[in-house]
Structure formats: structure tokens, C-alpha cells
N, C-alpha and C positions, 0 to 999 in steps of 0.2 A: 524601773530602772528612771525613767527620766523624774518622777517624782523624787524619789531620793536625791539624785542631782542635784534637783532645784533646792531640796530642803539644805544640804549641804552649802551649796551657795546662798541660801538666805542667810545661814546662822554665820557665814563667813563674813558676809556684807554687815550683819550685826554689830559683829564685833570690830570692824573696821570703824563703823561709825561711833563706837562706845570709845574706841582708842582715838576717834577724832574729837572726841568730847562733846559729840551733840546729844548724846543720851548720857548724863553723868550716873556712876552705878550710886545707890542708895548704901551707903555703908551703916550709915543709920538705922534704926529701925522704924517698920511700916506703920502705919495706923489707918485701920477702917473702920467707919461708923455709920451702920445703916438707919434710914429712919424709923421711927414706927408707922407700922400700917404700909411700908412700901412694897411689902411683898416680895423682898428681894432675899435671896440668900446666897453666899460666896461659899465656894468650896476651893479650898488650896488642897492639892494633891498630887502624888507623886508623877511624873510624866513617863514618857518610856525614852530612856536615855538611848541615844546612838551608840555610844561607846561605853564600854566599863568605867567608870568615876569613883572616886572616895566618896564615902556615904556624906549624905548630908542632910541636917535636920530644921523644922521648923523650933523656933526655942520663943516659946509662949507661956508667960507667968514662971520663970525660971525652968520651964521643963521643955524636953526635948521630944517634939513630937514629929511625927511624918504625915499626918492630915490636919487639917485647922477648917472647920464649920462655923461661919458667922450668919447669924439669921438677924431677920427684921427687927430693928430696935436696938441692938447688941453694938458693942464698940472693942476693938481687939488692937492691941499694941504686941508686934510679933516683928522678929528677925530671923535670919538664916546663920547657920553655921560654917556657911562656904562662901566662897565670894564669888560662885558662878550658879545660883541657885535659878536660873534660867535652865540649867541643862540637867535640872530635878524634878522643878516641879512646874504645875500648871494651875490655871484659876479658872473656875468657871462662875460666872455672876447669872442667875437664874432669876427670871421676874413671873410671876404667876399672874394672869390676868384673867377672870372670870367674871365674863359678861353676861351670865345668866343670873349671878349674884346681886349685880347692878350694872349702871353705864359704864360701857367701854370707853377707855382714855384715847378716843379716837385723834388724829391728826399726827404729825412729826415724832418720831420715838427717839427719846434720848438715851444717851449712854448716861447711866448710873449704877453705882458710884462713878466719878469722871476719871479717864486715865490717868491724869495728873498724880491721882491718890494711890492707884495701885503699886504694888511692886512688880519690878522687870521680869515679868513672867509672860509667857506665850497664854493668851486668855481666850476664853468665847464668851458672848454674852448670849444669853437665850431669852426670849418671850415665848410662854408658852400660853396661848388665848384660846379658851373655852366659851364658845357660844351653840346656842340653840341651832337645831337641823332646820329652821324657816328661817335663819340670819345668814347673809351672805359676807364675808371680809375679805378686802382687799387690800394687797399689800402694793404701795405704788413706790416706784424706785427711781431716783433721782439717777440724772446722767451722772456716769457716763452709761447707766444703763446696766443689764447683767448679762452673761453668756453663759450657757449650760455647757458641763463637762462631763466626760464620759468617766466608766470606772478606770482607776490607776493614774488619772491625770491629775495636775496639779494646777494652780495659777502663777503665774508668773510673779506677781510681788506678794504672794502669800494670804492674801485675804481671801476667805471663801464665805459664800451665803449655801447654808445648808437649810431646805424647806422641806416641810412635813404637814401632812394633814392629817384626818382624822375620819374613820367609818366606824361610828359607834365606839366601841372602846380599842379598836385596833388603829395601830398609826399607819401612816403610807408615805413612803419617801416622795416625795415630787420631784426632788433633783436637786444637784449640786450646781454650786452658779460663782463663774470669777466676775470681776468687772468688766468693762469695756467690749458690751454688748448689744443686743437688739429687744432682749425682755425688759419691758416696761412695767407690765402689771400681772399680777396672780393673784385670781378669785377664787375663794374656796368656802366650803360651809360646814358646821359644825366645829369648827375651829381650825387654828392653826400654830404650828412651833416653827419659829425664825432663829437660826444660830448662828452668829457672826462670830467668825474665828478670825483673831489679829495676832501677828506674831509678836513676841515681846520687845524687837525693834521697831514696832510701826507706833507712829504717835497719832494715829487718828483719832479723832475726839467727837465724830459723829457717826451715827447709826446710818444714814445715810436711804431711809424707807420711811412711808408712814402707812397708817392703818386708816380705812375708810369701811362705814358703814355699808353693806348693799343688802339688795333683796336676795333670796333665793337662789341661784344658780340652777339647782336641780340636775346637779351633776358632780363628780369628784372635784374637779378644777376647772380654770378657762387660764390657760397662759396669752398674752397679750405679746406678739412683736412688733416693734416697728422699725421699718425700713426708712431712713434718711435719703439714700443714692442706692448705687449698687454695693453687692456684698451678698453673704452668705450666712445661713444659721443652721447649723446641727442641733435637734432636738429629740427628746426620749418619751417614752411613757412612762408612767408612773412605776417605781420599786425597779426600774430598769437598772441592772440586768436580770433581775428577777422578775415574777410573772406579775403581768397587770390584773388588778382585782376583779373578780368575777361579776359577770355581767354588770358592769362599771362604763360609764361614759366621761370622755374626757376631749376637750376642745382647746384648740389655739386660734388665736384671732392674728391675720397678719393683716399690717397697714402698709399697704405698696404705695407710694408716690404715683400719679396718675400716667407719668410719662415713661413709667419702665415696666417692665413683664417679669413675672415670677414663674418658676419650673419647680415640682415638687420631685422629689428621686427617693427612694426608699433603700435606705444603706443596709439593712439588719432587719429581719423578723423571724418570728415565729410564730405560728398559731396553735393554737389549742384543740382539745376532742371536746366538741359540743355536743349537749343532749338536745337543748331548745336554742333556738334562735342562730345567728350566723355572724360570726365575726365580721367585722367590715368596718371602711372606712368612708364618710360621706362629706361630700365638698359644697359648700355655700359659696357659688360664684355669681356676682352680680352681673345682671344681662343675660344667664343663664335662664332657659324656658324650662329647664327640666331638675330645677334646686330642690330638695337637695340631689347633686350626683353621685349615686352610689358606685364605690370600686371594691375588688377582694383585694386582698394585702399582696397577692401574686399578680393582680393586672399593672398596666403599664398607669402610670399616673399622670393626671393632666400638667399642663404645661403650656406657655406662652401666656398665660393670665394677665389683663390688664387691673388694676386696681385692687381693693380690699377684698380678702377673701378668708372663708373659715375651714378648719378642716376638724374633723371628729373622729375618734377611733370608738369603737362600740364594740364591748366582749360579750359572751355569752353565756349562758348556763352549763357551767362545765360538767363532763362525767365525772362523778364522785370515786370509780375506781380508778381511773385513769386521766387524770385531769389534763395532763399538758401543761403547755405556757405558751402565754401569748405576751408579746413584746414587741418594740418597735423601735427602730431608729431610723430619722430619714434627714432629708437635708432640704433647704430651700433654697433656692438661688434667686437671685434680683440681679435685672441687667437691662441694660438700653436695649430697646429693640434693633432689629438690623433691616437692613432694606430686604433680605432675601425673606425674613419671616412675615412679609403682608404677600407675598408671591405664591402661588399654587402651584406644584407640579404636577401632571399626570403621567404615573409609571403604568404603561397598560401591558400585562402580561398575560391578559386573557387567553393569547393562542399560543402561550408556552407551556410547555409540559416539564416536570421534573426537573424544575428550576426553582433556586431561591437565590436573592439580593439581600448582602446586608452591608450598612453603612453604619460605621462605627469608627470611634476616636482613634487615631495615629497612635502608637506608644510615643511619650512623652514624658521628658523628665518634670517630675511635681517642682513647685516654686511655693517658696512659703506667702510669696506675695498673693494677692487675689487675682484669681483667672475667671473671666467671663466663661459661665458654661457654654457647650457646644452642644444644641440639642435637635432631633430629627423630630417634627412632627407629624404624627399619622391625623389626618381631617383636621389640622391645624391646631388640637387642645389635646391629644395625648401624645404627650413630648417625652421623650429619653434619650438618654446618650448613644444608644445603640438601635438599631430598627431592622428587623427581616422583612420581606416580602417575598409572598409565595408566587408560583405560578397559578396562572387560572382567573385571575380578577384584575382588576383595575384599582389603583391605589392613588390616592392624593395625598401629597406632601409635602411641606414646607420646612424650614431651616430656621432656627433661633441661635445663631451663632455668632460671634463676631469676627472670626476668622477660619472661612470655611476650609481652610488649606490644613486645617487640624482635624478633618474628617477624608475618611477615605471609605471606597466601595470594595468588596469584594463577592464576588458571585460563582455559583456552580451549577453546572447542569450535567445530567445523566441522558447519554443518548446508546438504547442498547437493542440488540436485534435477540429477539428469542426464537425466531423460526427461520434458521439458516436458507428454507428456499423461497422464503420472501424478502431476504434484503438484499440480496445480491446485484439488484440493481436500481438500488435506490439511493445515492450519493446526498451526502447531508454536508451544508456549509457552517464552518465554523466562524461565526461571525458575531460580535457584539452587538445586541438590539440598539435601535436608533434612539429609543425612549431611556435607556441608560445613560446614553452618552450624551444626552442632551442636559443631564443635571450638571449643578454648579459645583458637585465634588468629584476627586481625582478616581479613575478606577485602577486600584491597585493591582487586582488578581481577577482572571476570568477562567476560568477551570471546567474542563468539558471530559467528562468519565467517558469514555467510548468501550462498551461491554459485547463480547460476542461469545457466542457457543463453542464449550471447549472442544477442540481437536475438530472443528466444523467451519470453522472462518477466521479470515485472518483480516488485517486492517490496512490499506495503501492512504498516506498523507499526502496531497499535492495540492502544494502552495500556488497560490494567485501569482507571485513574484517567487522566483529561486532562492532558496536560504544559504547563510552562510552561517558554521558551526561556529559557537565562539570559544576560541582558543587564547592563551597565554600570548602567542604569538600573534593572533590578529583578533582585535575587540571587536562586539558589536558596539556600532556606536550611533544605532536608533534609538527612538523613545520609547521601547518595548522588544518583547523578545518571546519565542515561543519554549517552554519547560516540557520535555517529553519523558516520561517516565512510567514504569512498569506499573498496572494496577492491581495485578495478580497479587492477591494475597499470601504474603509469607515472601514474595520476592523482592530483593532488593537490587532494581537496575535500573538504571537514569541513564536515558539516551544521549542528552546533551542539550546544551541550549541553543537555539536557531533564532537569526534575524534577517527580515529580507534584505537581498543586494548580496546575494551567493551565486552557489554553482550547483545546490542541490534541487534536484527537479521532484525528486519523490522520496519518501520513505515509506518502508513497509515494514511492518510489526507483527508477532505470530499473534498474540494474545491482547489482553484488557490491557489498555494503556489509559494515563489521563495527559490530557495538552491543557497547559497552563499559559494563557497569554499575561504577561507580568510588564507593567509598565513602570517609565525608570524617570519619566521625568514630563512636566504638563503640558509640553508641545504633542503629546500624542493626540491630542485632538486636530492637529495640524497633518498628522502622517495617519490619520484613520483610514483613510483610501488605501492605503497599505496592507494594512491588515486583512486578512481573510485566505481559510484552509478549508479543503474539499477531504470529506473523509469517505472511502468507498469500503464497502463489505467485499474481499476477495477470495477466490478459494485459498483453504488450509494449506501452509508450508509450513517446516519446521525450522527455518533459521529462524533467530529470535530478531533479528533486523537486518533489512536490505536498503541500503543508500543507493539512488541512483544519481551520479552525478556526471554533467558534464562540465567542466573546467571552463574558464573564463581566459581568451588569449592574451588577456593585459596583465594577470596577477597570478598567484601561486595560489592553489587550494588548500588550505587545510585542514585535515581529517584525523579526528582520533576516535579510538576505541569507546564504547559506553562502558560508566563507572570509573571514568579517568581517574579519578584519585583515589576509589576503593577497589581496581579492578576488577577485569572481566568477571561474572560469574561463574560458578565450575559448570564443565560440559556444556558451553555455550557456544555457539555459532553464529559469526557474524559477518556481512561481506559487504564491499563495497563495486555497483556496477559502473564502469568509468568510460565515457566516450571519447573517442578520440576522432576530429573531424578529418576527412580524406585530405586534406591538405595540411595536416599538423603533425606533429609528433610529443608525444608526450613522456615526460622527464618525470620517473617515480625517484622520490628519494625518501628515505628512513631517517629521523632525526638522531635515533639511537642506535649504538652499535648491537646491543640487544635488549630483548622485552624485561629480563628480569624476572621470567617467571621459573619457580620451582615446584615440579608437579610431584605431589604425593602419590597418586594415581593417575594410569593412562599417558597419555602424551599430548601436548599442545602443537600445531601443526600452521604454517600459512603456504596458503598455495596462489600462486599467480600465475594467470592464464590468459592467452590469447585467445579471444572470442571468434576470430576468423580463422584461423591454423590450427587451435584446439591444443597449441602447445602449452605444456605447463612445467612449472618449475613448484616442488614442495620442498621446504624448510621445516627443519623442527627448532621451535622457537625457544626450547629448554635449552639444546645442547650449542646450535649453531648461531654463528652472527648473522645480523641481518643483511641481506645481499648491498651490495653497491648501489649508487645510482644507475636506474637501467632505464631505455628508451624503448617506447612502445608507437610504433605507426599505426596500430589498427585500436580498436576498444579492445578492452580487459578488465578481468576480474580479480580481485584481490580479496582473498579469504581467510578469515581465524578462526580455528577450532578450540577451545579451551580443554585443559585437564582440570583435574580436581587440585588444585597448588597448595601450596603450605602457606599457612597465615603468616601473612605480611609478605610473601614472594608473587605478589598477582602480576595477572597478564594486563600488560599496558600498550597501546601500540598507536604509534603518533606519526604521521606521515603526511608528505606534501607531493602536489601533481601541478608539474610545469607545462604549459603548451607553447610550441616554438612551430615556425614555419617551416615544412619539407622542404627540403633543398636538393639537388639532383647533381651525381656524380659525373663530370664531363668524362673522365677515364671511362666509367660504366657504358657510357651513351657510343664511346668510339669503340671499345670491344665488341657491344652488342651490334653495330653495325659492320664492321669488318666480319664478325663471327657469321652475320645474314647473308655479306655478299657469298662469303665460302661456301657456305651449305646451299646458297642457289648457283653457283657454279659446278657442285657436288652433284647436285639432282638432274642438272643438264648434261653431265656427262655419263650419268646410267642410263637415263633416258636413249640418249642416242646409242650407246652400246647395246641395249637392250632391243632396240630395232633392228639393229645388223644381223644381229643372232637370228632371229626369227626370220628374216629374209632367207639366209643359208639352211635353215631347216627346211623351209617350205621346196627347196631344190630337191632334197634327198628324199627319195620314195621307199619305204619298208614293205615288207611283206603286207599282204590281205589282214586286216584286223580280225577277221571269223578264223584266220589260219594260224595253228601253233607254231611258234618259232622260237626254239631253246635259246637262240642265239641274242635275242634280242630282249633288254633289261623291261620289262614293265612297269616299272617304277617311273613317276615323272622326273624330269630333270631339275636338281637340285642344288643351291650353293653349296660350295665346301663347308662342311661345319666350324664354326668360328671356335668352339669349344671341342677340344680332341677326347674328350672323356664323355660317357655317356651320362643321361638322367640320372641313372641309380649311382654313378659314382661322383658325378660332379656336387650333388645336392643341391640342384638349382630349383627342385621344387621346393625345399624348406624357405620358410616365408621368414625375410628379414625383420622379427619381432624381438624388441628387447623388453625380457621381462622386468616387470615394475622391480620385482621382489629382488632383483640383483642390483637393481640403482639404490632402490630405498630402503634394503633389507637393514640397514643399521637403525631404521626408524621405526624397524617390528620389533625391536628388541625390549625383553623388559626389563624390569630391575635387577634382575637376576643375571642376566647377558644371554638369555636363550630366546630363540626366535620363536615369534608368534605364527603360528600357521593360519590364514585367514580360512574361513569354514568356506569355501567357493567350490563346486564342482562343475560346473559348465557354465559357461557365458550364456545368460538369458535377454534375448533382445527387447530392446524397451517396448513396452505395448502401448500406450498410450500419444497423445500429440507431442512432438517436441516445443518447446519456449525458452525465454529467457529466464536461464536460472542460475546460480551460482554452482562453481566447482564443488564436487563431493571430496570430502578429505578420504585419507588412504585408508584401504581397510585394515582395522586394529582390531585385536581380541576377536570377538564373534560377531564384529559388525559384517555384512555383506554388503556388496558393492549395492548401491543404492542411487535411483536417478532422484533428486528432490526437486519440488514444486511440479511434480508429476500430476495433473489434474485433469479434470475432463475439458476445460475450456480456460483460454488463457485470462489472468486477471483483468478486470477490467481497471482503465484508466491508467494504463501503463503505456507511454506512449513508443511508437515503433521505432525502433532503433537503426540505420542503414547497414551499420557494421555490426549489430548486435545478432549473430544468424542464431538460429534455433538450432539445437546441438543434445547429445546425450553424453553421460559419462560413462566408463566401466571399467574397474581396474582388472588386469590379469592375474590368474590364481598363479600357484607354483606347478603346475601341470605341464608337460610338453603337450602341446596340439598345434595342428596344423589350422584350426578354427580364425578364420581374421576375426579382429574382435567388432568392426561395425558392419560388416558384410555378412550376411548366412548364405550366401552363394558362393560356392568354390568355383574359380575359374577353368575354365577347362583347359587340359593338356593338349598340346600337340602329338599326334602319334608320330613315333618313331619308323 
């Protein structure tokens, strides 16, 4: 497409030039006379019209022709039947030079016949030089030299140079070139074929090259590329994009000013199937003690080279049945050395395991102007645009780059536990190694992949400084943050982005996760002391995540559910353990009236539970409005359990917590004092009455104890009954327990309106030790009451909370029972 547009532009330019009178159209007949023995033949033949046009003919000797051939020693006069012959015909001027039959006309090559005597057609001058295998021919190009182009590309001015060589009777294409490049000479043997294409409106009258005699080069060709200053050159193997000739050798010579540095990058390449030898590239580098240095095409190529050097491509003997194809396109970049190019950095990863570090370019927009390369060099010689360092070794690197901000680093490390019995008491520190921080390139990402055995262990993240969750209401303004996401295959669960300076003391997750430290500003180096997480392997629990939060007394704490943008995954439960100091009151406020969830199957619940009194409120997130702001004097839980929601109607929860100092009500104090005094007076009166009665009883003598007396009441003296009814009638033995089914029965209805009966027969007391764990959701369908986080021992690394008392949860069934919920011993009844 680019070539067609340029062709149309060139044609329009030619029309404008003609219209301006710069190139007057030859309305009269043209005459071409070729000297005898010149070896020149002229062909006028139909071109390829871009658009359908009216027929046009060559008028020669009163005949209408479509082609005309003029040989050496002939003269022809001709004209055209149309006014625009350049849209119908092209002219080729071919000169054959046989250096095996006589001396070669070395020196500057002339355009014969002169362009002024030719009709205004697109014209191509062709020089076909034949020579012996032992004779080398050299094409020398005057300034501004040549630039090689690839397939489908075209030259801005329309002037192209096509150069071919010869292997026996087979022609080999060396390449197509434009003006304004670095190629100054091309050496070949056995002959050369040079074609110079000029558009019909171009008035060039010199060839721009000369031919010189050289000794045998013992290879297909040598291309010399000269750099005057900073710049780049893209070059290709012979016959590109077709295959390089079998078992041939091609060399590029690069002339580099001593004060500049050169680097080689392979852009595209293919290798063939070799039977003998091996395809390779060889470098001859001045000053190297290992010349030639041999590389495979797949290897990183040399860089940061000072002075001239040679690069050679060597083919092999290919498999006759399946030869494959060898081709190469590469770039040489020449630029000024930077201060960093002479400095060696040692990156010691010998003590690391399962870790890799990649230094690579930042994504940037490409510019048409020359942009110096940015390379990372290993051992100061093997340079490339990106470099990956692996664990277990020490690496020496340097940089060849004008601006190191064009690079960044990304690292990844895996920490896994294979045996759950040996990992429990081995916390790991998630910190960026010092050797990485000392590099002059900004760290972009450092990811830790944390893996645990399925259903055996869970993970606890404890930061060195409490974390803040990034929300729209409160952005993280630090130079880095932690991105926490699930690493379980197939699970799309993103816990959130967190930065230092908040109220989150701990994050517990059920399964594998990835923790990514991402930097946002270069001043991360100044804040590096704030980074630091510790991960511990803890007993397995069934919650997807538990956040331990101690709010700051100075500001609100904003918290939101995981997967905020996409909604909490189906059948997922998340809890927040919010600590409230003894002298504070927490205000819990939800930012929306409803969560927006619509369940396809199951129910979505939220439980708010006081940790001291065990009082809890259960809300249906699908049907009910979220509660109004509430005040909590003690630590409490917020738990959400998702259903299987309808697509687009996901569960999102966003709330904030604010602490305020606890105040004492003066009325309550007065009532308490008055009530206490009254109680004290009542107790004193009761004691006095009791003493007086005992004194009176001592004065009255009854019959001896061992003698039966039917008139005496054998029962102890008792106070009059407060309740006139007996125990059987008063139902005082029935426990005042409200069945949760009566209170939350509307939450247990299925989609048809019928009640779901929990499959619970009798209360089963909790068998393990109690600990800090979130409330259980109500029993629905066949889910039996369970106690979550029941483990053999409490999780490691969990700070003890003064308000977070141990507890268990069990929800009542729908049967009438006198068994209490949390006590397995029935109280003794007084005898009547």
C-alpha cells in the first residue's frame, strides 16, 4: 500500500512538473542512435498501466507497434499516437560488458544514451558485467551512498538500484537500494548485474557509481557500510525474503568512527535443515582475542563495539528432501557511548531460588526521527534490547543507552510449600533484593507467586506498616502499592490494591495468590524502606479472604469487597475483622442503599456480629436495603456470602468505618447511683428482718426431733410464692430462646416461596479449640451449621486482640428443644 501511494504521488509530481514547464513534452518524433560496438540495446515495451486507459501505439516507419527494439549500430525515429506515452510504455537500456573476452571498462559508468535524447518514459539502465571466477568486481557508490530496502518498500524519490550477482548460471539477488544510506561499496565475483530505475520525470544524467577491479573475494559478496555519525542501517541476506544460497558465505564490513559504539540486533531470521556444517554468524572484532567470534542465529548478538568490525553469514549443506530456508534481516545501531556503558553492575542472584529478572524497554510511541538504541549488555559484549537474568548465578551487566528511563525492570519469584507439615513455622519476607534496587533502571513490577497445598494450608500477609486499600474515595498517594490477586488457575479474583499508611494489619487468603509490588514514580528508591511484607503458612480455612482492620482515630477507613469492578465471584465468602479500642466507638456506614446483586441460585447474606456479646444481625443482600449507619462499642465482624448471581448483577460492597471517642451519659450515672443506694437500703432492711425472726424462733420450743408429732410441719420455712401458679402451669422451665427460623424465616425461602428446612437434627458441641473466626452464614439448603476456621492450633502471626474473644457459632434448628445452644449441662431445678 505504501509503495502504491508513493507511486501515485510520484506520478502526480511528474504531472505538476510538466504543467509548470520544467519538462516539456516532446510532441515531435524522437530519435535514438546507438554507436556500433557499444553493446547497448534499447527496448521500448508496454508498461503496467495503473488505470484503464485508451490504447496507445508506437509509430515507426508509418507502422503502429506495441514494442520497439533498437540494437547497437542502429538508429530509429519514432513517435507515439497518444499525448501521455509515460502511462503506456517503459524503456530499458541494457549494456552487456564481457570482461572475459576483453578488458573491463573500469571507472565511472556513464548513462548511454543520454537521458536528454530519450523519450519521457520510465526508464531503466541495466549493466550486465560478466567476469571470471577468479576476478572480483567492486561497485563503488558516490555520496549520498545507498540504503537497502525490504520487499514491498519503495524509495521516496522513485530512484532505485537493484543489484544481483551470479553463481555459475544462477542469478542471485543481492538487494534493492535507495539513496541516502550507508552502503558505499559492494564486491562480487563471477560478474554483477546493476539496474538503475529512473521515473520518467526525473532528469538525472549520471549513474552515481563506478566499477573497479579487485582480486577474488572467495565468497558470494561483501557489502561495506560506512557510518559518519550516529545512525542505523537495516540489511538483509542475499535473495531475501527467499532462501540464502546453499553453503555460501556473505560478509558485511562496517566502518565505525572510533568515538562511537555499534550494536547488532537480528530482526527476523529462519534457519534451514542442515546435513553438513552448521549455519552461523561470525564476527571479526578488532581487539578481540577470540576472533572470529561465532554465534548461532538464535543467540544474543554482540553490542557496545568500538571501531570497525565484520559480520559474516555462513550457510550449510542442506537436506535435499527438506532443505528449509535460511534468511536474515538485521539492524546495526551506532551511537555515542554513555557514562553507564563503562560501568559494570554485579547482580548477585546466587542465593535466590525460582526467580527471574527481566530488563526491557518501556512501551513507547515510535518516531520517524533517529532514536539512539537502548541496550542491556551482559559481560559488556552481548547486548540486546532486553535481558533476562535467572536465579542461582552472579551476573555482570552494563547499559548502552542515552536515556535509562526508556528501560524498566520486571521480576518474578515463586514461593511454594510442598509439605504442609514443614512449612507452618517458616515465614518468608517479601522484599526486593538489594542488588536489584542498586541498578540505575526503575523497577516496574516485582511479583511473588505464593503456592500452598490444596485444602491443607492457607496464607497470611502481615505488612511492616499497616496498609490502605486503594478506592475512588481515597487514592493511594505513595510511589508503590501491592496488588493482591488469586493465582488459582481459572479463578478470577482480585483482592485489591494496597499501599502503606492505612489500617489493615493483616490479609488472610485461602488459596494460592500473587502479590505484585508495582511502582508508580522514580522516588520509590526514597520510599524503599516502607516496603516489606511477611507471608506465613497458616492452617487451612474456608473463607476466600479475611481482612484484619484497626481503624485510625483520625480518618475514615474505606473498605470494599474483592473484584470491585467485576463483582464478587459466585459462592464466595469474605470477612472483615474490625477492632474497636475500649475508649472508642466505631460508626459503620455503607455507601449505597443496595448491593445490586440478583441471585440466580442460592442467597446472598451479610452478617454483622459483635465479638463480645455475640449479638448478630443477618441481612439478605438481594432483598433488603443495607442497614443505616450503626455504632459499635466493641470489636465486630462484617461477613458477606455470595450466591450465584445473574450476569451483570454482581455483588459489590463498599463501606467505611470511623472511630470517635466514647462519651459517658450523665443521666445514666445519676440513675446508677440512685439505684445503687436504694438497693443498699433494701439489703440492710432485709438483713435486720431476718435477724429478728431468728431470735423469735429460738424462744419457741417444739417437741423432740425423734418423736413424731403430726401437728408440726416438717418442711423448712419458706417465703410466700411469688408466682401463684406451679412450675407445670407457669412454664417457667421453658427457656427463653427465640428460634432463628422464626426471625429469619423469610431468608430461607427458595425461588418458589417454600421454606428450606435445614438438615440439622441435634446440637453438636464444638470439638476443637475456639479462636478468632468470622461468623457463619445462616443454614440454607443442605448446609449444616459449621464452625469456620476450626483448626488444631491458632494461626501463626495473628495478633491477639483484647476485644476479639474466642467464640463458636451454631444456629438453631426448627425443632422444639430445651437444650441450650452453648451449654451442654442442664441447670438443676428446685424441688417443690
